[in-house]
NUGU-869824 format. One line per 5 residues: number of its first residue (from 0); their letters; for each residue x, y, z of C-alpha. Coordinates in nm, 4 decimals. Layout:
NUM) a) X:Y:Z ~ ...
//
This chain:
0) mvarg) 6.2656:-2.6165:0.2406 ~ 6.5693:-2.5374:0.4511 ~ 6.4890:-2.2983:0.7380 ~ 6.7241:-2.1734:1.0112 ~ 6.9839:-2.4345:0.9232
5) algle) 6.7428:-2.7296:0.9319 ~ 6.5191:-2.9126:0.6925 ~ 6.1536:-2.8206:0.7297 ~ 5.8069:-2.7798:0.5814 ~ 5.5933:-2.4784:0.5062
10) lyepv) 5.2451:-2.4063:0.3726 ~ 5.2261:-2.3579:-0.0006 ~ 4.9044:-2.1495:0.0162 ~ 4.6967:-1.9730:0.2863 ~ 4.4439:-2.1756:0.4893
15) rlgpl) 4.1166:-2.0403:0.6333 ~ 4.0561:-2.0832:1.0059 ~ 3.7191:-1.9293:1.0939 ~ 3.7472:-1.5560:1.0324 ~ 4.1279:-1.5827:1.0262
20) evesl) 4.3581:-1.6754:0.7427 ~ 4.6808:-1.8617:0.8185 ~ 4.8929:-1.6772:0.5642 ~ 5.2176:-1.8647:0.6258 ~ 5.3471:-2.1376:0.8526
25) altlp) 5.6901:-2.2988:0.8760 ~ 5.8281:-2.5823:1.0862 ~ 6.1647:-2.7523:1.1140 ~ 6.2333:-3.1260:1.1326 ~ 6.5010:-3.1731:1.4008
30) glrfp) 6.7240:-3.4802:1.4027 ~ 6.7778:-3.4959:1.0272 ~ 7.1382:-3.4799:0.9119 ~ 7.2701:-3.3714:0.5791 ~ 7.3014:-3.5001:0.3179
35) qnlsg) 6.9427:-3.6237:0.2741 ~ 6.7725:-3.7863:-0.0200 ~ 6.4909:-3.5449:-0.1070 ~ 6.3628:-3.7392:-0.4076 ~ 6.0566:-3.8597:-0.2143
40) gvsrf) 5.9305:-3.5062:-0.1654 ~ 5.7140:-3.3938:0.1248 ~ 5.5458:-3.7319:0.1683 ~ 5.8768:-3.8784:0.2860 ~ 5.9015:-3.6386:0.5833
45) rhrrg) 5.5471:-3.5397:0.6739 ~ 5.5100:-3.8252:0.9243 ~ 5.7914:-3.6789:1.1370 ~ 5.7025:-3.4489:1.4253 ~ 5.8580:-3.1095:1.3712
50) dlera) 5.8965:-2.7880:1.5680 ~ 5.6864:-2.4884:1.4725 ~ 5.9172:-2.1995:1.3912 ~ 5.6811:-1.9270:1.2772 ~ 5.3260:-1.8576:1.1656
55) rlrvs) 5.1562:-1.5499:1.0344 ~ 4.7819:-1.4902:1.0630 ~ 4.5840:-1.2164:0.8973 ~ 4.2253:-1.1023:0.9172 ~ 4.0361:-0.8566:0.7033
60) ldgla) 3.8350:-0.6302:0.9304 ~ 3.5603:-0.6040:0.6704 ~ 3.5508:-0.9829:0.6390 ~ 3.5584:-1.0201:1.0181 ~ 3.2631:-0.7826:1.0469
65) rwleg) 3.0620:-0.9880:0.7972 ~ 3.1571:-1.3114:0.9753 ~ 3.0576:-1.1718:1.3146 ~ 2.7337:-1.0341:1.1745 ~ 2.6238:-1.3839:1.0818
70) hlsdi) 2.6649:-1.4973:1.4433 ~ 2.5272:-1.1993:1.6363 ~ 2.1707:-1.1547:1.5089 ~ 2.0136:-1.2000:1.8551 ~ 2.2346:-0.9768:2.0687
75) vgple) 2.0723:-0.6385:1.9909 ~ 1.7949:-0.7625:1.7629 ~ 1.7988:-0.7471:1.3821 ~ 2.0768:-0.5116:1.2761 ~ 1.9664:-0.1797:1.1303
80) rplav) 2.3024:-0.1279:0.9605 ~ 2.6103:-0.3429:0.8968 ~ 2.8186:-0.4372:1.1994 ~ 3.1400:-0.2345:1.2247 ~ 3.4910:-0.3483:1.3227
85) waagd) 3.7883:-0.1148:1.3271 ~ 4.1411:-0.1259:1.4661 ~ 4.3413:0.1215:1.6719 ~ 4.6830:0.0188:1.7981 ~ 4.6612:-0.3027:1.9958
90) rlsvg) 4.2845:-0.3185:2.0099 ~ 3.9885:-0.3951:1.7889 ~ 3.6613:-0.2081:1.8329 ~ 3.3220:-0.3604:1.7556 ~ 2.9968:-0.1708:1.7116
95) mageq) 2.6475:-0.2931:1.6320 ~ 2.3166:-0.1102:1.6048 ~ 1.9986:-0.3181:1.6181 ~ 1.6278:-0.2737:1.6701 ~ 1.6631:-0.3401:2.0443
100) gvlaf) 1.9633:-0.1175:2.1160 ~ 2.3173:-0.0153:2.0295 ~ 2.6323:-0.1844:2.1632 ~ 3.0011:-0.1013:2.1273 ~ 3.3075:-0.2469:2.2959
105) dilwa) 3.6835:-0.2840:2.2535 ~ 3.8874:-0.6037:2.2388 ~ 4.2372:-0.5476:2.3774 ~ 4.5252:-0.7695:2.2592 ~ 4.7160:-0.8954:2.5637
110) pvlgh) 4.9038:-1.2215:2.4841 ~ 5.1133:-1.4091:2.7371 ~ 5.4072:-1.5923:2.5724 ~ 5.2415:-1.8341:2.3275 ~ 4.8935:-1.7977:2.4736
115) arwvi) 4.6582:-1.5666:2.2855 ~ 4.4632:-1.3357:2.5176 ~ 4.2016:-1.0746:2.4471 ~ 4.0212:-0.8632:2.7048 ~ 3.6834:-0.6983:2.6567
120) cdarg) 3.6982:-0.3406:2.7772 ~ 3.5145:-0.0099:2.7471 ~ 3.1771:-0.1785:2.6846 ~ 2.9028:0.0782:2.6386 ~ 2.5577:0.0906:2.4909
125) snlgg) 2.2139:0.2441:2.4677 ~ 1.8626:0.0993:2.5169 ~ 2.0058:-0.2394:2.6143 ~ 1.8138:-0.2957:2.9361 ~ 2.1244:-0.4097:3.1223
130) palgf) 2.4998:-0.3561:3.1622 ~ 2.6746:-0.3337:2.8252 ~ 2.9534:-0.5658:2.9424 ~ 2.7094:-0.8555:2.9769 ~ 2.5948:-0.8099:2.6169
135) amrav) 2.9552:-0.7801:2.4970 ~ 3.0590:-1.1062:2.6671 ~ 2.7577:-1.2883:2.5239 ~ 2.8380:-1.1488:2.1795 ~ 3.1967:-1.2768:2.1909
140) eaalg) 3.0860:-1.6174:2.3139 ~ 2.8147:-1.6436:2.0486 ~ 3.0558:-1.5535:1.7697 ~ 3.3788:-1.7233:1.8778 ~ 3.2721:-1.9910:2.1256
145) slvsr) 3.3943:-2.2776:1.9087 ~ 3.7336:-2.1149:1.8523 ~ 3.8217:-1.9688:2.1912 ~ 3.7666:-2.0234:2.5623 ~ 3.6251:-1.7449:2.7791
150) rgrif) 3.6713:-1.6680:3.1482 ~ 3.4702:-1.3613:3.2320 ~ 3.5804:-1.0767:3.0111 ~ 3.9073:-1.2530:2.9156 ~ 3.9021:-1.4941:2.6253
155) gienc) 4.1715:-1.6573:2.4212 ~ 4.3454:-1.9651:2.2875 ~ 4.5835:-2.1664:2.5066 ~ 4.9075:-2.2597:2.3275 ~ 4.7948:-2.0758:2.0176
160) gttia) 5.0652:-2.2235:1.7954 ~ 4.9712:-2.5800:1.8899 ~ 4.6030:-2.5155:1.8224 ~ 4.6713:-2.3629:1.4829 ~ 4.9153:-2.6337:1.3825
165) ktvlp) 4.6777:-2.9144:1.4887 ~ 4.4003:-2.7546:1.2897 ~ 4.5937:-2.6752:0.9744 ~ 4.8679:-2.9337:0.9150 ~ 4.6785:-3.2647:0.9479
170) avgar) 4.4263:-3.1269:0.6988 ~ 4.7035:-3.0889:0.4402 ~ 4.8604:-3.4278:0.5142 ~ 5.1357:-3.3376:0.7622 ~ 5.1833:-3.4300:1.1260
175) apqal) 5.1145:-3.1577:1.3779 ~ 5.4425:-3.0183:1.5181 ~ 5.5367:-2.9187:1.8680 ~ 5.4805:-2.5489:1.9211 ~ 5.6131:-2.4749:2.2687
180) rvrlg) 5.8907:-2.2399:2.1593 ~ 5.6875:-1.9879:1.9592 ~ 5.5705:-1.6662:2.1165 ~ 5.3149:-1.4152:2.0030 ~ 5.4069:-1.0694:1.8871
185) pmrgh) 5.2087:-0.7448:1.8780 ~ 4.8949:-0.6980:1.6716 ~ 4.9771:-0.4953:1.3627 ~ 4.7579:-0.3214:1.1108 ~ 4.8578:-0.2678:0.7519
190) egdvv) 4.7160:-0.2658:0.3994 ~ 4.4050:-0.0727:0.4906 ~ 4.1673:-0.2988:0.6809 ~ 4.4012:-0.5971:0.7339 ~ 4.5354:-0.6893:1.0797
195) tleld) 4.8126:-0.9446:1.1299 ~ 4.9347:-1.1590:1.4203 ~ 5.2671:-1.3425:1.4201 ~ 5.4144:-1.6297:1.6185 ~ 5.7859:-1.6884:1.6049
200) atflp) 6.0364:-1.8940:1.8013 ~ 6.2806:-1.6027:1.7986 ~ 6.0407:-1.3502:1.9558 ~ 6.1161:-1.2266:2.3064 ~ 5.8232:-1.2216:2.5508
205) lqlrg) 5.5976:-0.9338:2.4532 ~ 5.6077:-0.6427:2.6931 ~ 5.2463:-0.5497:2.7495 ~ 5.1425:-0.1888:2.7751 ~ 5.0058:-0.0561:3.1011
210) davra) 4.6421:-0.0563:2.9891 ~ 4.6680:-0.4235:2.8850 ~ 4.8220:-0.5231:3.2181 ~ 4.5507:-0.3353:3.4078 ~ 4.2785:-0.4896:3.1926
215) lelge) 4.4095:-0.8422:3.2578 ~ 4.4338:-0.7811:3.6307 ~ 4.0830:-0.6369:3.6448 ~ 3.9519:-0.9304:3.4445 ~ 4.1042:-1.1756:3.6914
220) llrea) 3.9667:-0.9806:3.9884 ~ 3.6152:-0.9704:3.8412 ~ 3.6065:-1.3169:3.6850 ~ 3.3366:-1.4540:3.9166 ~ 3.1218:-1.1412:3.8857
225) deala) 3.1650:-1.1247:3.5073 ~ 3.0666:-1.4904:3.4679 ~ 2.7467:-1.4312:3.6643 ~ 2.6682:-1.1245:3.4544 ~ 2.7276:-1.3140:3.1298
230) cgevd) 2.4838:-1.5828:3.2492 ~ 2.2174:-1.3243:3.3322 ~ 2.2439:-1.3755:3.7105 ~ 2.2370:-1.0032:3.7809 ~ 2.1835:-1.0169:4.1591
235) varra) 2.4693:-1.2648:4.2014 ~ 2.6881:-1.0482:3.9787 ~ 2.6107:-0.7356:4.1785 ~ 2.7084:-0.8986:4.5070 ~ 3.0348:-1.0162:4.3510
240) yvsal) 3.1089:-0.6685:4.2094 ~ 3.0449:-0.5097:4.5497 ~ 3.2809:-0.7632:4.7066 ~ 3.5456:-0.6813:4.4444 ~ 3.4992:-0.3101:4.5143
245) eqapr) 3.6067:-0.3748:4.8711 ~ 3.9377:-0.5067:4.7356 ~ 3.9754:-0.2212:4.4850 ~ 3.8064:0.0786:4.6524 ~ 3.6590:0.3497:4.4285
250) hpeis) 3.7520:0.1653:4.1097 ~ 3.5712:0.3534:3.8264 ~ 3.4978:0.0441:3.6146 ~ 3.3519:-0.1569:3.9023 ~ 3.1479:0.1398:4.0239
255) riiae) 3.0099:0.1970:3.6745 ~ 2.8950:-0.1638:3.6332 ~ 2.7204:-0.1611:3.9724 ~ 2.5532:0.1664:3.8747 ~ 2.4373:0.0144:3.5427
260) idava) 2.2796:-0.2759:3.7315 ~ 2.1102:-0.0392:3.9770 ~ 1.9859:0.1890:3.6983 ~ 1.7923:-0.1017:3.5469 ~ 1.6679:-0.2285:3.8827
265) gdree) 1.5124:0.1096:3.9678 ~ 1.4603:0.2894:4.3019 ~ 1.8363:0.2948:4.3623 ~ 1.9212:0.6280:4.2016 ~ 2.0642:0.8031:4.5051
270) salal) 2.2862:0.5149:4.6186 ~ 2.4099:0.4537:4.2633 ~ 2.4898:0.8230:4.2145 ~ 2.6739:0.8320:4.5479 ~ 2.8778:0.5292:4.4443
275) lsesm) 2.9680:0.6825:4.1078 ~ 3.0562:1.0211:4.2536 ~ 3.3126:0.8581:4.4845 ~ 3.5150:0.7266:4.1895 ~ 3.4738:0.9942:3.9194
280) plema) 3.2993:1.3220:3.8363 ~ 2.9407:1.2386:3.7419 ~ 2.9539:1.4185:3.4084 ~ 3.2362:1.1818:3.3068 ~ 3.0415:0.8682:3.4014
285) gavaa) 2.8598:0.8533:3.0676 ~ 2.5077:0.7521:2.9803 ~ 2.4458:0.5575:3.3010 ~ 2.5059:0.8705:3.5103 ~ 2.2753:1.0649:3.2779
290) ellfs) 1.9920:0.8159:3.3303 ~ 2.0405:0.8150:3.7069 ~ 2.0503:1.1947:3.7210 ~ 1.7382:1.2174:3.5055 ~ 1.5578:0.9750:3.7385
295) akdld) 1.6719:1.1902:4.0310 ~ 1.5133:1.4973:3.8594 ~ 1.8492:1.6700:3.8011 ~ 1.7858:1.7510:3.4350 ~ 2.0743:1.9927:3.3765
300) aakaa) 2.3332:1.7498:3.5145 ~ 2.1776:1.4650:3.3142 ~ 2.2043:1.6669:2.9939 ~ 2.5650:1.7594:3.0682 ~ 2.6623:1.3932:3.1214
305) lsraa) 2.4733:1.2807:2.8107 ~ 2.6238:1.5544:2.5954 ~ 2.9766:1.4676:2.7061 ~ 2.9211:1.0961:2.6423 ~ 2.7805:1.1629:2.2936
310) eqerf) 3.0634:1.3971:2.1953 ~ 3.3318:1.1483:2.3056 ~ 3.1702:0.8371:2.1532 ~ 3.3655:0.6814:1.8642 ~ 3.0889:0.4557:1.7273
315) aplaa) 2.8661:0.6869:1.5255 ~ 2.5296:0.5077:1.5752 ~ 2.5857:0.4986:1.9506 ~ 2.6660:0.8701:1.9537 ~ 2.3478:0.9269:1.7519
320) slwlr) 2.1491:0.7137:1.9963 ~ 2.2742:0.9253:2.2863 ~ 2.1654:1.2428:2.1076 ~ 1.8264:1.0803:2.0510 ~ 1.8015:1.0224:2.4239
325) maeie) 1.8898:1.3892:2.4733 ~ 1.5982:1.4794:2.2462 ~ 1.3654:1.2628:2.4547 ~ 1.4475:1.4356:2.7828 ~ 1.4671:1.7894:2.6415
330) psepa) 1.1649:2.0005:2.7466 ~ 1.2469:2.2757:2.4957 ~ 1.1277:2.2180:2.1386 ~ 1.4178:2.4098:1.9739 ~ 1.6713:2.2223:2.1895
335) rgnal) 1.4993:1.8961:2.1018 ~ 1.5260:1.9747:1.7328 ~ 1.8930:2.0612:1.7754 ~ 1.9598:1.7273:1.9494 ~ 1.7901:1.5420:1.6623
340) drava) 2.0007:1.7358:1.4115 ~ 2.3128:1.6325:1.6037 ~ 2.1963:1.2696:1.5994 ~ 2.1530:1.2671:1.2219 ~ 2.4815:1.4514:1.1721
345) cspay) 2.6639:1.1876:1.3807 ~ 2.5303:0.8967:1.1760 ~ 2.3386:0.9969:0.8603 ~ 2.2760:0.6318:0.7698 ~ 2.1304:0.5413:1.1125
350) ararw) 1.7628:0.4966:1.0294 ~ 1.6349:0.5370:1.3845 ~ 1.7723:0.8909:1.4023 ~ 1.6186:0.9810:1.0660 ~ 1.2753:0.8475:1.1630
355) arvdy) 1.2861:1.0402:1.4896 ~ 1.3592:1.3618:1.2999 ~ 1.0805:1.2865:1.0501 ~ 0.8337:1.2626:1.3391 ~ 0.9657:1.5821:1.4973
360) rlsqg) 0.9548:1.7797:1.1739 ~ 0.6011:1.6661:1.0980 ~ 0.4907:1.7643:1.4490 ~ 0.6356:2.1096:1.3800 ~ 0.4604:2.1362:1.0424
365) eaeaa) 0.7877:2.1111:0.8475 ~ 0.6584:1.8772:0.5774 ~ 0.9208:1.9663:0.3153 ~ 1.2076:1.9033:0.5556 ~ 1.0479:1.5744:0.6629
370) ltdce) 1.0183:1.4702:0.2967 ~ 1.3911:1.5285:0.2564 ~ 1.4611:1.2873:0.5435 ~ 1.2240:1.0314:0.3896 ~ 1.4098:1.0571:0.0592
375) qleag) 1.7365:0.9943:0.2437 ~ 1.5832:0.6894:0.4132 ~ 1.4660:0.5580:0.0773 ~ 1.8100:0.6108:-0.0745 ~ 1.9713:0.4285:0.2170
380) vagar) 1.8075:0.0927:0.1440 ~ 1.8448:-0.1461:-0.1475 ~ 1.5813:-0.3559:-0.3174 ~ 1.2232:-0.2938:-0.4212 ~ 1.0711:-0.4388:-0.1043
385) arhdv) 1.2887:-0.2338:0.1302 ~ 1.2134:0.0880:-0.0591 ~ 0.8447:0.0084:-0.0568 ~ 0.8543:-0.0422:0.3206 ~ 1.0290:0.2923:0.3761
390) lsrsa) 0.7831:0.4798:0.1545 ~ 0.4780:0.3135:0.3113 ~ 0.6055:0.3917:0.6592 ~ 0.6699:0.7526:0.5569 ~ 0.3248:0.7838:0.4018
395) rrfle) 0.1516:0.6592:0.7147 ~ 0.3363:0.9162:0.9239 ~ 0.2338:1.1980:0.6892 ~ -0.1262:1.0765:0.6878 ~ -0.1417:1.0623:1.0686
400) qgfir) -0.0174:1.4211:1.0904 ~ -0.2700:1.5472:0.8355 ~ -0.0403:1.6000:0.5369 ~ -0.2847:1.4309:0.3026 ~ -0.1411:1.5349:-0.0320
405) dagkl) 0.2140:1.4303:0.0548 ~ 0.0880:1.1028:0.2055 ~ -0.0958:1.0216:-0.1165 ~ 0.2144:1.0822:-0.3260 ~ 0.4254:0.8637:-0.0977
410) fersl) 0.1705:0.5814:-0.1093 ~ 0.1622:0.6042:-0.4897 ~ 0.5435:0.5813:-0.5031 ~ 0.5454:0.2842:-0.2688 ~ 0.2972:0.0992:-0.4927
415) ryapd) 0.5395:0.1275:-0.7826 ~ 0.7708:-0.1089:-0.5945 ~ 0.4960:-0.3434:-0.4658 ~ 0.1722:-0.2918:-0.6635 ~ -0.0111:-0.5698:-0.4766
420) dvsat) 0.0681:-0.4513:-0.1240 ~ -0.2503:-0.4372:0.0823 ~ -0.1339:-0.1796:0.3366 ~ -0.0145:0.0720:0.0770 ~ -0.3280:0.0261:-0.1359
425) aglar) -0.5532:0.0868:0.1634 ~ -0.3328:0.3753:0.2767 ~ -0.3614:0.5478:-0.0605 ~ -0.7376:0.4995:-0.0447 ~ -0.7526:0.6690:0.2969
430) allea) -0.5361:0.9561:0.1752 ~ -0.7736:1.0084:-0.1189 ~ -1.0699:0.9859:0.1157 ~ -0.9193:1.2518:0.3438 ~ -0.8561:1.4651:0.0375
435) grper) -1.2256:1.4499:-0.0505 ~ -1.2000:1.2044:-0.3394 ~ -1.4128:0.9062:-0.2306 ~ -1.4821:0.8035:-0.5913 ~ -1.1166:0.6996:-0.6243
440) aipll) -1.0958:0.5612:-0.2720 ~ -1.3748:0.3034:-0.3134 ~ -1.2121:0.0946:-0.5917 ~ -0.8770:0.1047:-0.4086 ~ -1.0363:-0.0198:-0.0864
445) nravs) -1.2138:-0.2881:-0.2852 ~ -0.8790:-0.3953:-0.4280 ~ -0.7170:-0.3940:-0.0822 ~ -0.9946:-0.6157:0.0536 ~ -0.9631:-0.8569:-0.2391
450) lsara) -0.5831:-0.8764:-0.2095 ~ -0.5958:-0.9393:0.1657 ~ -0.8713:-1.2012:0.1321 ~ -0.6648:-1.3766:-0.1349 ~ -0.3744:-1.3895:0.1108
455) gdpdv) -0.6006:-1.5429:0.3767 ~ -0.5817:-1.2448:0.6149 ~ -0.8664:-0.9964:0.5509 ~ -0.7744:-0.6328:0.6059 ~ -1.0334:-0.5402:0.8674
460) dalld) -0.9653:-0.1664:0.8511 ~ -1.0115:-0.1672:0.4748 ~ -1.3323:-0.3716:0.5096 ~ -1.4866:-0.1246:0.7531 ~ -1.3736:0.1790:0.5560
465) larll) -1.5224:0.0259:0.2413 ~ -1.8458:-0.0625:0.4198 ~ -1.8814:0.2918:0.5511 ~ -1.8245:0.4433:0.2065 ~ -2.0741:0.2060:0.0478
470) aeieh) -2.3328:0.3141:0.3039 ~ -2.2608:0.6883:0.3129 ~ -2.1470:0.7638:-0.0430 ~ -2.3028:0.4927:-0.2579 ~ -2.6096:0.4447:-0.0339
475) dlpqa) -2.5748:0.0708:-0.0900 ~ -2.6764:-0.0539:0.2529 ~ -2.7085:-0.4255:0.1632 ~ -2.3534:-0.4318:0.0286 ~ -2.2332:-0.2348:0.3316
480) varar) -2.3918:-0.4992:0.5589 ~ -2.2228:-0.7749:0.3601 ~ -1.8816:-0.6127:0.3999 ~ -1.9317:-0.5553:0.7741 ~ -2.0299:-0.9211:0.8141
485) qvpsa) -1.6894:-1.0216:0.6692 ~ -1.5071:-0.8832:0.9741 ~ -1.4065:-1.1889:1.1835 ~ -1.5394:-1.2126:1.5405 ~ -1.1795:-1.2421:1.6710
490) spraa) -1.0819:-0.9053:1.5198 ~ -1.0158:-0.6106:1.7547 ~ -1.2725:-0.4163:1.5497 ~ -1.5411:-0.6866:1.5521 ~ -1.7622:-0.4965:1.7977
495) earfr) -1.7552:-0.1873:1.5783 ~ -1.8398:-0.3986:1.2739 ~ -2.1394:-0.5533:1.4529 ~ -2.2603:-0.2053:1.5546 ~ -2.2393:-0.0746:1.1980
500) eaqwr) -2.4110:-0.3848:1.0690 ~ -2.6962:-0.3382:1.3196 ~ -2.7388:0.0283:1.2244 ~ -2.7613:-0.0483:0.8548 ~ -2.9961:-0.3454:0.9052
505) aalgd) -3.2248:-0.1254:1.1140 ~ -3.2247:0.1389:0.8380 ~ -3.3224:-0.1348:0.5890 ~ -3.6103:-0.2419:0.8161 ~ -3.4448:-0.5734:0.9080
510) hsgas) -3.5206:-0.5392:1.2804 ~ -3.4562:-0.9051:1.3640 ~ -3.1177:-0.8946:1.1919 ~ -3.0366:-0.5691:1.3718 ~ -3.1207:-0.7290:1.7099
515) mafar) -2.8903:-1.0228:1.6338 ~ -2.6068:-0.7881:1.5323 ~ -2.6513:-0.5815:1.8507 ~ -2.6447:-0.9063:2.0531 ~ -2.3116:-1.0015:1.8958
520) lreav) -2.1830:-0.6530:1.9851 ~ -2.2824:-0.7063:2.3504 ~ -2.1194:-1.0498:2.3513 ~ -1.7899:-0.9018:2.2314 ~ -1.7993:-0.6506:2.5187
525) elgre) -1.8967:-0.9140:2.7763 ~ -1.6075:-1.1372:2.6693 ~ -1.3619:-0.8503:2.7068 ~ -1.2833:-0.8190:2.3361 ~ -1.3833:-0.4537:2.3339
530) rrpia) -1.2954:-0.2206:2.6219 ~ -1.2876:0.1196:2.4537 ~ -1.5169:0.3831:2.6095 ~ -1.6757:0.4451:2.2691 ~ -1.8364:0.1007:2.2947
535) agwla) -2.0545:0.2344:2.5778 ~ -2.2218:0.4651:2.3254 ~ -2.2779:0.1724:2.0894 ~ -2.4413:-0.0254:2.3699 ~ -2.6604:0.2718:2.4616
540) eaarf) -2.7770:0.2932:2.0995 ~ -2.8497:-0.0819:2.1052 ~ -3.0515:-0.0327:2.4262 ~ -3.2531:0.2496:2.2656 ~ -3.3298:0.0270:1.9644
545) egevq) -3.4339:-0.2720:2.1771 ~ -3.6512:-0.0642:2.4082 ~ -3.8120:0.1895:2.1764 ~ -3.8285:-0.0113:1.8517 ~ -3.8508:-0.3706:1.9682
550) gdwpa) -4.0207:-0.3017:2.3017 ~ -3.7778:-0.5366:2.4786 ~ -3.6909:-0.3385:2.7935 ~ -3.5185:-0.6310:2.9748 ~ -3.2727:-0.6478:2.6846
555) aeryl) -3.2340:-0.2691:2.6947 ~ -3.1556:-0.2831:3.0674 ~ -2.8874:-0.5455:3.0055 ~ -2.7244:-0.3373:2.7296 ~ -2.7145:-0.0318:2.9534
560) gealr) -2.5696:-0.2373:3.2387 ~ -2.2777:-0.3363:3.0162 ~ -2.2387:0.0272:2.9080 ~ -2.2102:0.1335:3.2738 ~ -1.9327:-0.1196:3.3275
565) llpnd) -1.7325:0.0700:3.0662 ~ -1.8333:0.4202:3.1793 ~ -1.9575:0.3903:3.5387 ~ -1.9703:0.7692:3.5905 ~ -2.1608:0.8632:3.2755
570) eeisr) -2.4735:1.0511:3.3895 ~ -2.6716:1.0075:3.0656 ~ -2.6187:0.6303:3.0549 ~ -2.7033:0.6064:3.4281 ~ -3.0281:0.7952:3.3707
575) ayrea) -3.1197:0.5725:3.0738 ~ -3.0439:0.2624:3.2826 ~ -3.2746:0.3778:3.5620 ~ -3.5520:0.4480:3.3130 ~ -3.5127:0.1067:3.1466
580) aaknr) -3.5119:-0.0664:3.4848 ~ -3.8291:0.1183:3.5864 ~ -4.0099:0.0228:3.2637 ~ -3.8897:-0.3351:3.3043 ~ -4.0461:-0.3530:3.6543
585) h) -4.3805:-0.2359:3.5227
//
């Protein structure tokens, strides 16, 4: 090609570079004079070092979000919804909602001549357990570490044109050009979700906006502190932020980060609030001020700060998460319900908000409204397994709250998607049992036990439920004993299983077997595998059997001694222990 009065080369098709696409690139070959023999084509000139004249990069925000999602699975835990990236002016915004928390931050475009620069700013989050900025810096490094260099909150590419040219041109058979004359232009958005960046030798140095200049200066001032925070050295970071605050007194951003560190550390509420109040009104300090005010028992001020932060938040799941926090601290049930409604309205697809409202509505007896939320949760997932999981989870919640009929229907629907699921099969059996239909529950529990045994992980709850039904409904004590014996000794319910086994063996007249089962119960308690107070009653029953039936009062005394370790202030067990000890002495 001939470009700007000189012979040159250009890309004939776009080239991928990580999440970016180099849409076009042109270079000139200085030192060539016309006329030239062009019959050799590109191969005749590609060994010559040229000068980069222009390059155009584009990125699809939807594609960037998918690319980032594949690199950020550990920042906030498994994502509950797709990662979001959107553009506004000269900045990109990133938002992610995971099982461990919600994080959002902006990436401000602030190039210097031909050096690409981005600055992380306005980092905010919920349920993160630390300052949001630290998570944002780790997210950027995890996603772009191989493509960019990072210094604190500032990251970028030195001599961007050179880096791009060295990456792209040798791969297509051309020598990398010099790229010292090109400068970067503004970030532009067009064609829906596409953002473009351009380098051109004719561009004048970009005049940065005031917020970009301030962000760069703050990033340089806080580089040491930010690096410590990104590495998880929170105490070192705090000292560095306090030192920086001496150079920039009452700076809102620095004060907020120190307050976020102190909020997690605990027992620093008053000093953190005093620091924040010096730089901004507390109700404008966001979620961190709300948490500090709540810890300081100023509920009204905490709610005001939380409400303001939620109403101003641009990332919908984070706004919903803030309303969820409002619901947690609200003492009034109607106000709590209103906060949950606001959370769902902010982000209808945010599952955590929906589940919280399901629980609230069930606690208020609003089963129909809760079913509507469960239907929305089911509609919000794809695939048979995911729908089964939602329905099973919904059914368990309904069953726990006593809505037996609805729980049974939900379990039945979940089994349509996964007919061999042990948990749903056993759950449906329990719903039928609660509804007074044990004849249908027994075969379902039997199936749940068989399915779990086939998978190598016996369902202990189903085993014990089945054993109890066999004993109480079918009056089949031998089979009930056999099922109780299948409960592994390492199970949390092993002690209960041994107690049931002993009871049923005693009823069958197998006194020796009952004594052995009671002994295994005592062993589970002695080894610390069972610490529930109810076990004291089981041990007292074992003591009664050993003393009155077997005539073994030393064994009875030992059982009652273990029972007193669990319930040292129980008068009845204390009296029985004294009686057993007296009979043992005689």
